[in-house]
N, C-alpha and C positions, 0 to 999 in steps of 0.2 A: 504494499499499499504505499510506503514512504517513497519507493521508487516512482511510482506513477505521479505522486505529489511534486517531487523535486525535478521531475523531467517535464512538467506541464508548463503551459504558457505564463502562469502567474509567478510561480517559484522555480527556480532553475539553479543548481549548484554550478553547472558550467557557466552560466551567465554571471554568477558572483565572481568566479575566478577570473573571468575574461575582464570584468569591469574593474576588479582589484588590480590586475596587471596593466590595463590601459592607464588607470589613475596613478598608479606608482610611477610609471614612465613619465607621465606629463608632469606631476608635481616634483620628481626628481630632476627633470630637465629645467623646470623654473627655479628651483633651488640652486642648481649649479650654475646656469647660464643667464637666465632673463631676470630673475628677482623681482617679479610682479608682486609676489606676495612676501612679507616680512616674516619669513619662518627662520627662526633661530634655534629652537630646541625640538628634540625628537617628539616631545608630546604635541607641539605645533604641527609636525610633519604628519604624525598619525592621524590628528584631528581632520586636516585637510584631505588626506587620502580617504578617510571613511566618509567625509561629507561629499566629496566629488564622487566617489564610487556609488553612494546612494543616488545621485543626480544620474549618473550613467546607467545604473541599474533600472531606475524608474523609466528612463526613456526607453531602453532595450525592452521592458516589460510591456510598456505601452505599444511598441512595435509589434511585439509578439502577440498581444491581444487583438490588435487590429488586423493582422496578417491573415 
């Protein structure tokens, strides 16, 4: 039953992993080169990754539901 839930259009473990990977690359690039966000501590880095990953996940979930 849990496999069906996690592979459905609303909840997807694969989508979570992809969103975290994309967000980690984007935030790391920003921290190292662009400096758009003022991230100085690991806690701020994790917070930015989690917040942006939730946004990516929400967008991908919306696309999966409308597909």
